[in-house]
C-alpha positions in Angstrom: 4.6 -96.1 -23.2 1.1 -95.3 -22.1 -0.4 -97.4 -24.8 0.3 -100.6 -23.0 -1.6 -99.4 -20.0 -4.5 -97.6 -21.5 -5.0 -99.6 -24.7 -4.9 -96.4 -26.8 -1.5 -95.1 -27.9 -2.9 -91.7 -28.8 -4.6 -89.8 -25.9 -1.4 -88.5 -24.2 0.5 -87.7 -27.3 -2.5 -86.0 -28.9 -3.2 -83.9 -25.8 0.4 -82.9 -25.3 1.1 -82.5 -29.0 -1.8 -80.0 -29.3 -0.9 -78.2 -26.0 2.8 -77.7 -26.8 2.1 -76.8 -30.4 -0.3 -74.1 -29.3 2.1 -72.7 -26.8 4.8 -72.6 -29.4 2.4 -70.8 -31.7 2.0 -68.0 -29.2 4.7 -66.1 -31.0 2.2 -65.5 -33.7 0.0 -63.0 -31.7 2.9 -61.6 -29.8 4.6 -60.4 -33.0 1.3 -58.6 -33.7 1.4 -57.1 -30.2 4.6 -55.3 -31.0 3.2 -53.6 -34.1 -0.2 -53.0 -32.3 1.6 -51.1 -29.5 4.0 -49.3 -31.8 1.6 -48.3 -34.6 -1.8 -48.4 -32.8 -1.0 -47.0 -29.4 2.2 -45.1 -30.5 4.3 -46.3 -27.6 8.0 -45.5 -27.4 10.7 -48.2 -27.1 11.0 -48.0 -23.3 7.3 -48.3 -22.8 7.2 -51.3 -25.2 9.9 -53.1 -23.4 8.4 -52.3 -20.0 5.1 -53.8 -21.1 6.7 -56.8 -22.7 8.5 -57.7 -19.5 5.7 -56.8 -17.0 3.4 -59.1 -18.9 5.6 -62.0 -18.0 5.1 -61.6 -14.2 2.6 -64.5 -14.0 5.4 -66.8 -15.1 7.2 -66.1 -11.8 4.5 -68.0 -9.9 4.8 -71.3 -11.7 5.8 -73.2 -8.6 2.5 -72.2 -7.0 0.5 -73.4 -10.0 2.4 -76.7 -9.9 1.7 -77.2 -6.2 -2.0 -76.4 -6.7 -2.2 -78.7 -9.7 -0.6 -81.5 -7.7 -2.9 -81.2 -4.7 -6.3 -79.8 -5.8 -8.5 -82.1 -7.9 -11.4 -80.8 -10.0 -14.0 -83.3 -10.8 -11.6 -86.1 -9.8 -8.9 -84.7 -12.3 -5.9 -82.6 -11.6 -4.2 -82.0 -15.0 -6.9 -81.7 -17.7 -8.9 -79.0 -15.8 -5.9 -76.8 -15.5 -5.0 -77.1 -19.2 -8.6 -76.2 -20.0 -8.5 -73.2 -17.6 -5.3 -72.0 -19.2 -6.6 -72.2 -22.7 -9.9 -70.5 -21.6 -8.0 -67.6 -20.0 -5.8 -67.1 -23.0 -8.8 -67.2 -25.4 -10.7 -64.6 -23.4 -7.7 -62.3 -23.2 -6.8 -62.3 -26.9 -10.4 -62.1 -28.2 -11.1 -59.2 -25.8 -8.0 -57.3 -27.0 -9.2 -57.9 -30.6 -12.6 -56.4 -30.1 -11.5 -53.4 -28.1 -11.5 -50.2 -30.1 -7.9 -48.9 -30.7 -9.2 -45.3 -30.2 -10.5 -46.1 -26.7 -8.1 -48.8 -25.4 -5.3 -47.8 -23.0 -1.9 -49.2 -22.4 -3.0 -50.2 -18.9 -6.0 -52.2 -20.3 -3.8 -54.0 -22.8 -1.3 -54.8 -20.1 -4.0 -56.4 -17.9 -5.2 -58.6 -20.7 -1.7 -59.6 -21.7 -1.1 -60.5 -18.0 -4.3 -62.6 -18.1 -3.0 -64.3 -21.2 0.3 -65.2 -19.7 -1.4 -66.4 -16.5 -3.4 -68.9 -18.6 -0.3 -69.9 -20.6 1.7 -70.5 -17.3 -1.1 -72.7 -15.9 -1.3 -74.7 -19.0 2.4 -75.1 -19.4 2.8 -76.3 -15.8 0.0 -78.9 -16.2 1.5 -80.1 -19.5 5.0 -80.4 -18.0 3.5 -82.4 -15.1 1.9 -84.9 -17.5 5.2 -85.3 -19.3 7.0 -86.0 -16.0 4.3 -88.4 -14.7 4.1 -90.4 -18.0 7.9 -90.6 -18.0 7.8 -92.3 -14.6 5.0 -94.7 -15.4 6.0 -98.4 -15.4 5.6 -100.0 -18.8 4.8 -103.6 -19.8 8.0 -103.9 -21.8 10.5 -104.1 -19.1 13.7 -103.5 -21.0 13.3 -101.3 -23.9 10.8 -98.7 -22.9 11.4 -97.9 -19.3 14.5 -95.8 -19.6 13.6 -94.2 -22.9 9.9 -93.4 -22.5 10.5 -90.1 -20.7 13.1 -89.0 -23.2 11.0 -90.1 -26.1 8.0 -88.1 -24.9 10.1 -85.0 -24.1 11.6 -85.1 -27.6 8.1 -85.4 -29.0 6.7 -82.3 -27.2 9.9 -80.4 -27.9 9.3 -81.0 -31.6 5.6 -80.0 -31.3 6.6 -76.7 -29.6 9.3 -76.0 -32.1 6.9 -76.7 -35.0 4.4 -74.3 -33.5 7.1 -71.7 -33.1 8.4 -72.0 -36.6 5.0 -71.8 -38.1 3.9 -69.0 -35.9 6.9 -66.8 -36.7 6.7 -67.7 -40.4 3.0 -66.8 -40.6 3.3 -63.8 -38.3 6.0 -62.2 -40.4 4.0 -62.5 -43.6 0.5 -62.0 -42.4 1.2 -58.8 -40.4 1.5 -56.9 -43.7 -1.9 -58.2 -45.0 -4.1 -58.3 -41.9 -4.5 -56.1 -38.9 -3.1 -57.2 -35.5 -6.7 -57.5 -34.3 -7.4 -60.1 -37.0 -4.3 -62.1 -35.8 -5.6 -61.9 -32.2 -9.0 -63.2 -33.2 -7.4 -66.1 -35.1 -5.3 -67.1 -32.1 -8.2 -66.6 -29.7 -10.3 -69.0 -31.8 -7.5 -71.5 -31.9 -7.3 -71.4 -28.1 -11.1 -71.8 -27.9 -10.8 -74.9 -30.1 -8.1 -76.3 -27.8 -10.4 -75.6 -24.8 -13.3 -77.6 -26.3 -11.0 -80.5 -27.3 -9.4 -80.6 -23.9 -12.6 -80.7 -21.8 -13.7 -83.7 -23.9 -10.7 -85.7 -22.8 -11.1 -87.8 -19.6 -8.0 -87.8 -17.4 -8.6 -91.5 -16.6 -7.7 -92.3 -20.2 -4.2 -90.9 -19.7 -3.4 -93.5 -16.9 -1.9 -90.9 -14.6 -1.1 -91.7 -11.0 -3.3 -90.2 -8.3 -1.8 -88.4 -5.3 -3.7 -87.8 -2.1 -4.5 -84.1 -1.9 -4.4 -84.0 1.9 -0.6 -84.8 2.1 0.6 -83.9 -1.4 1.0 -80.1 -1.1 2.6 -80.2 2.4 5.0 -82.9 1.3 5.9 -81.1 -1.9 6.6 -77.9 0.0 8.9 -79.7 2.4 10.8 -81.5 -0.3 11.2 -78.3 -2.3 12.5 -76.4 0.7 14.9 -79.2 1.6 16.2 -79.3 -2.0 16.8 -75.6 -2.1 19.0 -75.8 1.0 21.5 -78.0 -0.7 24.5 -75.8 -1.7 25.0 -77.4 -5.1 21.4 -76.5 -6.0 21.0 -73.2 -4.2 24.3 -71.7 -5.5 23.7 -73.0 -9.1 20.2 -71.5 -9.3 21.3 -68.2 -7.8 24.2 -67.9 -10.3 22.2 -69.0 -13.2 19.4 -66.6 -12.6 21.9 -63.8 -11.9 23.6 -64.5 -15.2 20.4 -63.4 -17.0 19.3 -60.7 -14.6 22.6 -58.7 -14.8 22.3 -58.3 -18.6 20.2 -55.3 -19.6 17.9 -56.5 -22.4 17.5 -54.1 -25.4 14.9 -56.1 -27.4 12.3 -53.3 -27.5 15.0 -50.8 -28.6 16.3 -53.2 -31.3 12.8 -53.8 -32.6 12.3 -50.0 -33.0 15.8 -49.7 -34.6 15.0 -52.4 -37.1 11.5 -51.3 -38.0 11.7 -47.5 -37.7 15.3 -46.6 -38.4 16.2 -49.4 -40.9 12.6 -49.7 -42.2 12.9 -53.5 -42.1 10.0 -55.4 -43.5 8.1 -57.5 -41.0 8.7 -60.7 -43.1 12.4 -60.3 -42.4 11.7 -60.2 -38.6 9.6 -63.3 -39.0 12.3 -65.1 -40.9 14.8 -64.1 -38.2 12.7 -65.8 -35.5 12.1 -68.9 -37.7 15.9 -69.2 -38.1 16.3 -68.9 -34.4 13.7 -71.6 -33.7 15.4 -73.9 -36.2 18.7 -73.2 -34.4 17.1 -74.2 -31.1 15.9 -77.5 -32.5 19.4 -78.2 -33.9 21.0 -77.2 -30.6 18.9 -79.8 -28.8 20.0 -82.5 -31.3 23.7 -81.6 -31.1 23.6 -81.4 -27.3 22.0 -84.8 -26.9 24.4 -86.5 -29.4 27.7 -84.8 -28.7 27.8 -82.4 -25.8 26.2 -84.3 -22.9 29.7 -85.4 -21.7 31.0 -81.8 -21.7 31.3 -80.4 -18.1 28.3 -78.1 -17.5 30.4 -75.2 -16.3 32.5 -75.2 -19.4 29.6 -75.5 -21.7 27.5 -72.8 -20.0 30.5 -70.4 -19.8 31.2 -71.0 -23.5 27.6 -70.0 -24.4 27.9 -66.9 -22.1 31.1 -65.8 -24.0 29.4 -66.5 -27.4 26.5 -64.3 -26.3 28.9 -61.4 -25.6 30.6 -61.9 -28.9 27.2 -61.6 -30.7 26.4 -58.5 -28.8 29.7 -56.9 -29.8 28.8 -57.9 -33.4 25.5 -55.9 -32.9 27.6 -52.9 -32.1 29.3 -53.2 -35.5 25.9 -53.8 -37.1 24.4 -50.6 -35.7 27.5 -48.7 -36.7 27.0 -49.9 -40.3 30.2 -51.9 -40.5 28.6 -55.0 -42.1 26.7 -52.8 -44.6 30.0 -51.3 -45.7 31.4 -54.8 -46.1 28.5 -55.6 -48.6 26.3 -57.6 -46.2 22.6 -56.4 -46.4 21.0 -55.5 -43.1 18.3 -58.1 -43.7 20.8 -60.9 -43.9 22.4 -59.9 -40.7 19.0 -59.6 -38.9 17.8 -63.0 -40.1 21.0 -64.9 -39.2 22.8 -63.1 -36.4 19.9 -61.5 -34.7 17.9 -64.7 -34.9 20.8 -66.6 -33.3 21.4 -64.1 -30.6 17.8 -64.2 -29.5 17.9 -68.0 -28.9 21.4 -68.1 -27.5 19.9 -66.8 -24.2 18.0 -70.1 -24.0 20.8 -72.4 -25.1 22.1 -72.4 -21.5 18.8 -73.7 -20.1 19.2 -77.2 -21.6 22.5 -78.2 -20.0 21.5 -76.4 -16.8 18.2 -78.3 -16.6 20.1 -81.6 -17.0 22.5 -80.6 -14.3 19.8 -79.7 -11.8 17.9 -82.8 -12.5 20.9 -84.9 -11.6 21.2 -83.1 -8.2 17.5 -83.1 -7.5 16.3 -85.4 -4.7 13.7 -88.0 -5.8 10.1 -86.9 -5.5 10.4 -83.1 -6.2 11.7 -83.0 -9.8 8.5 -81.2 -11.0 8.4 -78.5 -8.2 12.1 -77.9 -8.4 12.1 -77.4 -12.2 9.1 -75.1 -11.9 11.0 -73.1 -9.3 14.0 -72.9 -11.7 11.9 -71.8 -14.6 10.2 -69.1 -12.4 13.6 -67.9 -11.3 14.6 -67.6 -14.9 11.4 -65.7 -15.7 12.0 -63.3 -12.9 15.6 -62.8 -14.1 14.3 -61.9 -17.6 11.9 -59.4 -16.1 14.7 -57.7 -14.2 16.9 -57.8 -17.3 14.1 -56.0 -19.2 13.8 -53.3 -16.6 17.5 -52.8 -16.6 17.4 -52.5 -20.4 14.8 -49.7 -20.1 17.0 -47.9 -17.6 20.1 -48.3 -19.8 18.3 -47.0 -23.0 17.1 -44.0 -21.0 20.6 -43.4 -19.6 22.3 -43.3 -23.1 19.4 -41.2 -24.5 17.9 -43.7 -27.0 14.4 -42.7 -28.2 12.1 -43.8 -31.0 13.8 -41.3 -33.4 17.3 -41.0 -31.8 19.6 -44.0 -31.8 23.0 -42.3 -31.5 23.6 -43.8 -28.1 22.5 -47.3 -29.1 26.1 -48.6 -29.9 27.2 -47.6 -26.4 24.2 -49.4 -24.8 25.0 -52.5 -26.8 28.7 -52.3 -25.6 27.6 -52.0 -22.0 25.3 -55.0 -22.5 28.2 -57.1 -23.8 30.4 -56.1 -20.8 27.6 -57.1 -18.4 27.3 -60.5 -20.2 31.0 -61.2 -19.4 30.7 -60.3 -15.7 28.9 -63.5 -14.6 31.9 -65.6 -15.7 33.8 -64.5 -12.6 31.3 -66.4 -10.5 30.9 -69.4 -12.7 32.6 -71.6 -10.1 29.2 -71.9 -8.4 28.2 -74.2 -11.3 29.4 -77.7 -10.3 31.8 -79.0 -13.0 32.0 -82.7 -11.9 28.5 -84.1 -11.9 29.7 -87.7 -11.5 31.7 -87.1 -8.4 28.9 -85.1 -6.8 26.4 -87.8 -7.6 28.7 -90.4 -6.1 29.1 -88.5 -2.9 25.3 -88.2 -2.6 24.8 -91.9 -2.9 27.5 -92.6 -0.4 
């Protein structure tokens, strides 16, 4: 890999390992945010979900951050400064929220700082992803063994780092929230980000052996390549269907959080274990896909996951109605296993879809196209969250009235099935499509 070029095998792996681990660990303060809003600011389920989804708006602009990072150099560097800026913005936002007085802080103020935090996270993620892509395309001295595998090896490494951060963040968050205030958790994460900032600014980008792109032609060429790629039917229709398959599902995460904590009086450690279980399932899914499911036609695999999501949502209907409790299954067991799996099932589709889009992507715009895909997914999740708020309001769910919750979950499951009728927009024969492109 990079070691043969730079003489030091560690700079890229250390930088990316820290970056992806910290971003995976973001679940730690975000778990505290839910309790901070519920208990500190006394928000209702709809307001909580509106804030959660609105805070993700900066994620929609990821292609813009990618284009700027490609074209605009700062002190002769175009990756390290953006990672540092991302860490700095996140540190400022979390530390500011921590020192604000709960009696004087408003929901509007908290929303602004959460937006700032996600802006910083988005910028850092784009820069880190760009480094992964660039290093994966670098020629290596060992001609046979490392060239085809270097990209996959580094992607596997950063995936593991992110998953490790997520597992630790959820595990600590679920146990620490009972012993420390949310503000203390915000301070801890803010200081961690400050440490990442100081470590990052002491890394010289020249030590990473990244290719340099002329800024005067980079951004214009990237925009043209991206627009050309998005006009290809197999790409345009696939992205449209994929984003719609998320947007059409009304998310009820805020309502479920209130149901579990207020109605069932679920301990926060159980919610933390549920998220840990989900993160472990995500890691296992990546291994299973890489080893056994790559040859499965993408349309069949994505459709199967969509059906499985609907089944789990129907299971939630039975859970809210107390069916499993009557069968002898404790609520905590269901939340840890089934709720944890359902939460990550939404992301299972992204892996095979990303592989599919990468195969159709014209050479030279992989980074910008994947950033566009991720921003489309982020926008779809935001729309899904807003629909969930509308649905909860329609069925009359409040912080102390969950009688309409089973109906809302049933409608959610039906909406999950609807995208299957348009799944033909997902190409099912990647090989034949690739062959026609070459010809």
